[in-house]
C-alpha positions as CSV (number, residue, x, y, z in Angstrom):
1,M,93.1,68.4,93.2
2,S,96.9,69.1,93.0
3,V,99.4,66.3,92.8
4,T,101.6,66.4,95.9
5,F,105.3,65.6,96.3
6,H,107.9,65.3,98.9
7,I,111.7,65.1,98.7
8,E,113.8,63.3,101.3
9,T,117.4,64.8,101.1
10,V,120.6,63.3,102.5
11,G,124.2,64.2,101.9
12,C,126.1,67.4,101.2
13,Q,125.1,70.9,100.4
14,M,125.1,70.0,96.7
15,N,122.1,67.7,97.4
16,V,120.4,70.3,99.5
17,L,120.6,72.8,96.6
18,D,119.5,70.2,94.1
19,S,116.4,69.5,96.1
20,E,115.6,73.2,96.2
21,L,115.9,73.5,92.5
22,I,113.8,70.3,91.9
23,T,111.2,71.7,94.3
24,A,111.1,74.9,92.4
25,S,110.6,73.2,89.0
26,L,107.8,71.0,90.4
27,L,106.0,73.9,91.9
28,R,106.1,75.7,88.6
29,E,104.5,72.6,87.0
30,G,101.6,73.0,89.4
31,F,102.6,70.2,91.9
32,Q,102.1,70.9,95.6
33,Y,104.7,70.3,98.2
34,V,103.8,68.5,101.5
35,E,105.9,68.1,104.6
36,N,104.5,64.6,105.4
37,P,105.9,62.0,103.0
38,K,102.9,59.8,103.7
39,L,100.7,62.3,102.0
40,A,102.8,62.6,98.9
41,D,101.7,61.3,95.5
42,I,105.4,61.6,94.4
43,L,108.1,60.6,96.9
44,L,111.7,61.4,95.8
45,F,114.9,60.3,97.7
46,N,117.8,62.7,96.9
47,T,120.7,60.4,97.8
48,C,124.4,60.3,98.7
49,S,127.1,57.8,97.9
50,I,130.0,58.9,100.0
51,R,129.5,56.1,102.6
52,Q,127.9,52.7,102.4
53,H,125.7,53.5,105.3
54,A,123.9,56.3,103.4
55,E,123.0,53.9,100.6
56,D,121.9,51.2,103.0
57,K,119.5,53.6,104.6
58,I,117.9,54.4,101.2
59,Y,117.5,50.7,100.3
60,S,116.0,50.1,103.7
61,A,113.5,52.9,103.2
62,L,112.6,51.6,99.7
63,G,112.1,48.2,101.2
64,R,109.6,49.5,103.7
65,L,107.7,51.3,100.8
66,K,107.2,48.1,98.9
67,H,103.9,47.3,100.6
68,V,102.8,51.0,100.3
69,K,103.3,50.8,96.6
70,K,101.3,47.6,96.5
71,Y,98.2,49.3,98.0
72,Y,98.8,52.7,96.3
73,P,100.2,51.7,92.9
74,Q,99.7,55.2,91.6
75,K,102.3,56.6,94.0
76,I,105.5,57.5,92.2
77,L,108.8,56.5,93.9
78,G,112.0,58.0,92.7
79,V,115.7,57.8,93.6
80,I,117.8,60.7,92.4
81,G,121.3,62.1,93.1
82,C,124.7,60.4,93.5
83,M,123.4,57.0,94.5
84,A,121.2,56.9,91.5
85,Q,124.2,57.7,89.2
86,K,126.4,55.1,90.9
87,E,123.8,52.2,91.2
88,G,121.8,52.9,88.0
89,E,119.6,50.0,86.9
90,M,120.7,48.0,90.0
91,I,118.1,50.1,92.0
92,F,115.4,48.6,89.8
93,S,116.8,45.1,90.5
94,R,116.8,45.6,94.2
95,A,113.6,47.6,94.4
96,P,111.4,46.9,91.3
97,H,108.7,49.1,92.7
98,V,110.8,52.2,92.1
99,D,109.5,54.2,89.1
100,L,112.3,56.7,88.6
101,V,116.1,56.8,88.8
102,V,117.9,60.0,87.9
103,G,121.5,61.0,88.3
104,P,122.6,64.5,89.6
105,G,123.5,65.6,86.1
106,Q,120.0,65.0,84.8
107,I,117.7,66.5,87.4
108,A,116.4,69.1,85.0
109,R,114.5,66.3,83.3
110,I,112.6,65.2,86.4
111,P,109.3,67.0,85.7
112,Y,109.3,65.6,82.1
113,L,110.1,62.1,83.4
114,I,107.3,62.3,86.0
115,S,104.9,63.2,83.2
116,K,105.9,60.1,81.3
117,I,105.4,57.9,84.4
118,R,102.0,59.4,85.0
119,A,101.1,58.5,81.4
120,G,102.0,54.9,82.2
121,Q,105.6,54.8,80.9
122,T,107.5,53.3,83.8
123,P,110.2,52.9,84.9
124,Q,112.3,55.8,83.8
125,L,116.1,55.9,84.0
126,E,118.3,59.0,83.2
127,L,122.0,59.0,83.9
128,S,125.0,61.0,82.8
129,L,127.9,59.2,81.0
130,D,130.4,57.2,83.0
131,R,133.6,59.2,82.6
132,R,135.8,56.1,82.5
133,G,137.0,55.4,79.0
134,K,134.9,58.2,77.6
135,N,135.8,61.5,75.8
136,R,135.9,64.3,78.5
137,Q,133.9,66.7,76.4
138,E,131.1,64.2,75.9
139,V,131.0,63.4,79.5
140,E,131.0,67.1,80.5
141,S,128.0,67.7,78.2
142,S,126.1,64.9,79.8
143,F,126.1,66.7,83.2
144,D,123.7,69.6,83.1
145,F,124.4,72.4,85.6
146,Y,120.7,73.1,86.0
147,D,120.7,76.3,87.9
148,P,117.4,77.9,86.8
149,T,115.6,80.9,88.1
150,R,115.5,80.7,91.9
151,D,112.2,80.4,93.6
152,L,111.8,82.0,97.1
153,L,109.0,79.5,98.0
154,A,111.3,76.5,97.4
155,R,114.0,77.6,99.9
156,E,114.3,76.3,103.4
157,N,115.2,79.8,104.6
158,P,114.5,82.9,102.5
159,Y,117.4,84.8,104.0
160,Q,120.1,82.3,103.1
161,A,120.9,80.7,99.8
162,M,123.5,78.5,98.2
163,V,124.8,79.2,94.7
164,R,126.6,76.5,92.8
165,I,129.7,77.9,91.0
166,M,131.3,74.5,90.1
167,F,130.1,71.0,89.3
168,G,132.1,67.8,89.5
169,C,135.6,67.0,90.7
170,D,139.0,66.1,89.2
171,Q,140.9,65.4,92.4
172,F,140.4,61.6,92.3
173,C,141.1,61.0,96.0
174,T,141.4,57.2,96.2
175,Y,138.5,56.9,98.7
176,C,136.0,59.2,96.9
177,I,133.3,58.3,94.4
178,V,132.4,61.9,93.7
179,P,134.4,62.3,90.4
180,H,132.4,59.4,89.0
181,V,128.9,60.4,90.2
182,R,129.3,64.1,89.8
183,G,131.4,64.1,86.7
184,P,134.4,66.2,85.5
185,E,135.2,69.5,87.2
186,Q,133.5,72.4,85.5
187,S,133.1,76.1,86.5
188,R,130.1,78.3,85.6
189,G,130.7,81.6,83.9
190,M,131.1,84.5,86.4
191,E,128.5,86.7,84.8
192,E,125.9,83.9,85.0
193,V,126.7,83.4,88.7
194,L,126.5,87.1,89.4
195,A,123.1,87.3,87.8
196,E,121.9,84.5,90.1
197,V,123.3,86.3,93.1
198,Q,121.6,89.5,92.1
199,Q,118.3,87.7,91.8
200,L,118.7,86.2,95.2
201,A,119.6,89.6,96.7
202,S,116.4,91.1,95.1
203,Q,114.4,88.4,97.0
204,G,115.8,89.7,100.3
205,C,118.6,87.2,100.7
206,R,121.0,88.2,103.4
207,E,123.7,85.5,103.0
208,I,124.9,83.5,100.0
209,T,127.3,80.6,100.0
210,F,129.2,79.7,96.9
211,I,129.5,75.9,96.8
212,G,131.5,73.4,94.8
213,Q,133.3,70.1,95.4
214,T,136.6,72.1,95.4
215,V,135.3,75.6,95.3
216,S,138.7,77.3,95.7
217,K,139.7,75.9,92.3
218,Y,137.0,78.0,90.6
219,H,138.0,79.4,87.2
220,D,135.7,80.2,84.3
221,E,136.5,80.2,80.6
222,S,137.4,84.0,80.8
223,G,140.0,83.3,83.4
224,N,138.1,84.6,86.4
225,R,139.0,83.0,89.7
226,L,137.2,82.8,93.0
227,S,138.8,86.0,94.2
228,D,137.4,87.8,91.2
229,L,134.0,86.4,91.8
230,L,134.1,87.5,95.5
231,E,135.2,91.0,94.5
232,K,132.3,91.4,92.0
233,T,129.8,89.9,94.5
234,E,131.0,92.4,97.1
235,R,129.8,95.2,94.8
236,I,126.2,93.7,94.9
237,T,126.2,94.2,98.7
238,E,126.5,98.0,98.2
239,S,122.9,98.2,96.8
240,S,121.1,95.2,98.2
241,S,120.1,93.3,101.3
242,L,123.1,91.0,100.9
243,Q,125.3,91.1,104.1
244,R,127.5,88.0,104.0
245,I,129.4,86.0,101.4
246,R,130.7,82.5,102.1
247,F,132.3,79.7,100.1
248,V,132.8,75.9,100.7
249,T,134.5,73.5,100.3
250,S,138.2,74.4,99.6
251,H,141.2,72.2,98.7
252,P,144.5,72.9,100.5
253,N,146.4,73.1,97.2
254,S,144.3,76.0,95.8
255,M,144.3,78.3,98.8
256,T,146.2,81.0,96.9
257,P,147.3,84.4,98.1
258,D,144.8,86.3,96.0
259,L,142.0,84.3,97.6
260,L,143.2,84.9,101.1
261,E,143.6,88.6,100.4
262,A,140.1,88.8,99.0
263,V,138.7,87.4,102.3
264,R,140.9,89.8,104.2
265,D,140.0,92.9,102.2
266,L,136.3,92.5,101.3
267,P,134.1,93.5,104.2
268,H,131.2,91.2,103.5
269,V,133.2,88.0,102.8
270,V,133.3,86.1,106.0
271,P,136.6,85.0,107.6
272,Y,135.7,81.3,107.5
273,F,137.5,78.5,105.7
274,H,136.5,74.8,105.4
275,V,139.7,73.1,104.2
276,P,139.7,69.3,104.8
277,A,143.0,67.7,105.9
278,Q,141.6,64.1,106.0
279,S,144.7,62.8,107.8
280,G,147.8,64.0,109.7
281,S,150.0,61.3,108.2
282,D,152.0,61.8,105.0
283,A,151.8,58.1,104.3
284,V,148.0,58.0,104.6
285,L,147.7,61.2,102.5
286,K,149.8,59.6,99.8
287,R,147.5,56.5,99.8
288,M,144.6,58.8,99.7
289,N,146.1,60.7,96.7
290,R,145.5,64.0,98.4
291,G,148.4,65.8,96.6
292,Y,150.0,67.5,99.6
293,T,152.0,66.7,102.7
294,V,151.2,67.5,106.3
295,Q,153.9,70.2,106.3
296,K,152.3,71.7,103.2
297,Y,149.0,71.7,105.0
298,R,150.5,73.3,108.1
299,E,152.1,76.0,106.0
300,M,148.7,76.7,104.4
301,L,147.2,77.1,107.9
302,D,150.0,79.6,108.8
303,E,149.3,81.6,105.6
304,I,145.6,81.8,106.5
305,H,146.3,83.0,110.0
306,Q,148.9,85.5,108.9
307,T,146.7,86.9,106.1
308,V,143.3,86.7,107.8
309,P,143.9,87.1,111.6
310,G,141.1,85.5,113.6
311,A,139.8,83.4,110.8
312,A,137.9,80.3,111.7
313,I,139.1,77.1,110.0
314,T,137.2,73.7,109.9
315,S,138.3,70.4,108.6
316,D,137.3,66.9,107.6
317,F,139.0,63.7,108.7
318,I,138.7,60.0,107.8
319,V,139.9,57.6,110.4
320,G,140.6,53.9,109.7
321,F,141.6,54.4,106.1
322,C,143.3,51.4,104.5
323,G,146.5,50.5,106.3
324,E,146.3,53.2,108.9
325,T,148.5,52.3,111.8
326,E,148.2,53.5,115.4
327,E,151.2,55.8,114.8
328,E,149.6,57.3,111.7
329,F,146.4,57.9,113.6
330,Q,148.3,59.7,116.4
331,Q,149.8,62.0,113.8
332,T,146.2,63.0,112.9
333,M,145.6,63.6,116.6
334,K,148.7,65.8,116.7
335,L,147.7,67.8,113.7
336,T,144.2,68.4,115.2
337,E,145.7,69.5,118.6
338,D,148.1,71.9,116.9
339,A,145.7,73.3,114.4
340,R,142.9,73.9,116.9
341,F,140.1,73.8,114.2
342,K,136.8,75.5,115.1
343,N,135.3,72.1,114.5
344,S,135.9,69.0,112.4
345,F,133.7,66.5,110.6
346,I,135.0,63.1,111.4
347,F,134.1,59.9,109.5
348,K,135.1,56.2,109.7
349,F,136.4,55.0,106.4
350,S,133.9,53.3,104.2
351,P,135.1,51.4,101.1
352,R,133.3,52.4,97.9
353,E,133.3,50.2,94.9
354,G,134.6,52.0,91.8
355,T,137.3,54.0,93.7
356,K,141.0,53.3,93.5
357,A,141.2,52.5,97.2
358,Y,138.6,49.7,96.6
359,Q,140.8,48.3,93.8
360,L,144.3,48.8,95.4
361,Y,144.0,48.5,99.2
362,A,142.5,46.2,101.7
363,D,140.0,47.6,104.2
364,D,142.1,46.1,106.9
365,V,141.4,48.3,109.9
366,P,139.0,46.5,112.2
367,E,135.6,48.1,112.8
368,E,136.2,48.3,116.5
369,V,139.5,50.2,115.9
370,K,137.8,52.6,113.6
371,K,135.1,53.3,116.2
372,R,137.7,53.9,118.9
373,R,139.7,56.2,116.8
374,N,136.6,58.1,115.7
375,N,135.6,58.6,119.3
376,E,139.1,59.7,120.4
377,L,139.5,62.2,117.6
378,L,135.9,63.5,118.2
379,E,136.6,63.8,121.9
380,L,139.8,65.8,121.2
381,Q,138.0,68.1,118.7
382,N,135.1,68.7,121.1
383,R,137.5,69.7,123.9
384,I,139.3,72.2,121.6
385,S,136.0,73.6,120.4
386,A,134.8,74.0,124.0
387,E,138.0,75.7,125.0
388,D,138.0,78.1,122.1
389,N,134.3,79.0,122.5
390,E,134.9,80.0,126.2
391,R,136.7,83.1,125.1
392,F,133.4,84.5,123.7
393,E,131.8,84.5,127.2
394,G,131.0,88.1,128.0
395,Q,131.8,89.2,124.5
396,M,129.5,90.8,121.9
397,V,128.9,89.1,118.6
398,E,127.0,90.0,115.5
399,I,124.8,87.3,114.1
400,L,122.3,86.7,111.2
401,V,119.2,85.4,112.9
402,E,118.1,82.2,111.0
403,G,114.9,81.3,112.9
404,L,113.8,79.0,115.7
405,S,116.3,76.8,117.4
406,K,116.2,73.1,117.0
407,N,114.7,72.7,120.4
408,M,111.5,74.3,119.1
409,K,109.3,73.7,116.1
410,K,110.7,75.1,112.8
411,L,109.9,78.8,112.2
412,P,107.7,79.3,109.2
413,V,110.1,80.6,106.5
414,L,107.5,83.0,105.2
415,T,106.0,84.3,108.4
416,E,105.6,87.8,107.1
417,G,104.6,89.1,103.6
418,F,103.7,85.8,101.8
419,P,100.8,84.1,103.7
420,E,98.8,83.6,100.5
421,E,101.6,81.9,98.6
422,E,102.4,79.7,101.6
423,E,98.9,78.5,101.9
424,K,98.5,78.1,98.1
425,T,101.7,76.0,97.5
426,G,101.6,74.0,100.7
427,F,105.3,74.6,101.0
428,G,105.0,76.4,104.4
429,K,107.3,75.0,107.0
430,G,104.8,74.9,109.9
431,G,102.6,77.9,110.5
432,M,101.7,80.3,113.2
433,S,98.5,79.5,114.9
434,G,95.9,82.2,115.7
435,E,96.6,81.8,119.4
436,E,100.3,82.8,119.1
437,K,101.3,86.4,119.4
438,P,103.7,87.7,116.7
439,E,106.1,89.1,119.3
440,E,106.1,86.1,121.6
441,M,109.6,85.5,123.0
442,V,110.9,82.2,121.7
443,Q,114.3,80.6,121.4
444,L,116.0,81.7,118.3
445,T,119.3,80.7,116.6
446,G,121.7,82.4,114.3
447,R,125.4,82.3,113.3
448,T,128.4,84.6,113.6
449,A,130.5,85.5,110.6
450,C,132.8,82.7,111.7
451,D,130.0,80.2,111.6
452,R,129.5,79.8,115.3
453,I,126.0,78.9,116.3
454,V,124.3,81.4,118.8
455,V,121.1,80.6,120.7
456,F,119.1,83.4,122.4
457,D,115.6,84.5,123.3
458,G,113.8,87.0,121.1
459,P,110.7,87.6,119.0
460,R,110.1,85.6,115.8
461,S,110.1,88.8,113.8
462,L,113.9,89.0,114.1
463,A,114.4,86.2,111.6
464,G,116.5,87.4,108.7
465,T,117.9,90.4,110.6
466,M,121.4,91.1,111.9
467,Q,121.5,91.3,115.7
468,N,124.1,92.0,118.4
469,I,124.2,89.4,121.1
470,K,126.1,89.3,124.4
471,I,127.3,85.8,125.1
472,T,126.6,84.6,128.6
473,R,127.7,80.9,128.4
474,T,129.2,78.5,125.9
475,S,129.6,74.8,125.0
476,A,131.6,72.9,122.4
477,F,128.9,73.4,119.8
478,T,126.9,76.5,120.8
479,L,127.2,80.1,122.2
480,F,124.3,81.1,124.4
481,G,123.4,84.8,124.8
482,E,121.0,87.7,125.2
483,M,120.1,90.5,122.8
484,M,122.2,93.7,122.9
485,V,122.1,97.0,121.1
486,S,125.5,96.9,119.6
487,G,128.7,94.8,119.4
488,R,130.7,92.6,117.1
489,E,132.4,89.2,117.3
490,E,136.0,89.5,118.4
């Protein structure tokens, strides 16, 4: 009988990709994936350390599993990812029933470490070097890129895939723990990345997203930049199923003319930019060590709009950062009002031990003030998003159909063509019962090139195809429409 496993993933796209790669490696070792964590012989938590709340949730989940481990001592519990790198042996102190702690730079060793645990050698701890006070080259070598051969069965959606082109970060924003848990900034070689893209395209992938902590800073040892990578990837679309090329997350200081021109000139690179502002106040940006002013950020926005007319831009904001006054917060509101972002991801500041902000500044904005500012900025952004989406009513948009909408059960990612593999691995995301008809009309979801969510009714078999949809109504978060024969987003 196969040994089963389950991975609970929280955090950013980096973690989502890491979970996919870990799943692929465990499947190759003969383990079986299960959707229900209660049925798993191996339960892994792929964690985030950006905010305290994320860590608290993991410790709470581990606490609940203490009694499970007592009655099922053979069950393997593991904490992997950024929290594992940050907390290290502390996890064993707070949750002694945990068997495995592995940082993001060591995930390639997880199958080996599990084999050691199953042989009675527990606990197992594998971390990369702490970069503070260490030689950069040694620290870099302790973070393994680990981008092995991609496995279709391990992906949430066979038509979309993320490709890591960078690892780590050198920005050292004072609020951020990422440079310490993900290590120094490193770029993969372009040819290696292109080979991975080619493999994904051969698997029928329609859309790839290049990811990195500061993806716009990509540059390999041969001097290739992100614009060069986009141009070479565009050539792959000429002889494959690949239809869309995305990249996230960008830094305002590296939005260079060649990158904007590549987005403008390459037909399959989508006109979408995620460029976090974090604050609309120069004083706050300086305390955050973001490296730009509000005026510089505004000039960057102007350059995007001038070079790529109609581009969608999204942002991140932190409210309640150390010392943020009401006037400084209102400056953030002003920037948001003027920029009219497609949407923004808004967070209350959470102090992280090990960051400069933790050392230098007091977390002096009361929690109730943080909540109010968070709600006010969110309300403003939702109003802007709703107003901007209204212009699509009556328009035709082209979308990549992703599958069932969130209001319905998840569409099996391998509905057609791979039933034997799905049954064999246990990695199927649901399943179509014998009573259901393949062409039954269900509520589907997809995205435009500018990353707007579209919901419409259609047959399941449309998953993974490009479709033209006429928008009939809108909200701040979603476009609702009906299938059409032709049309494109305007």
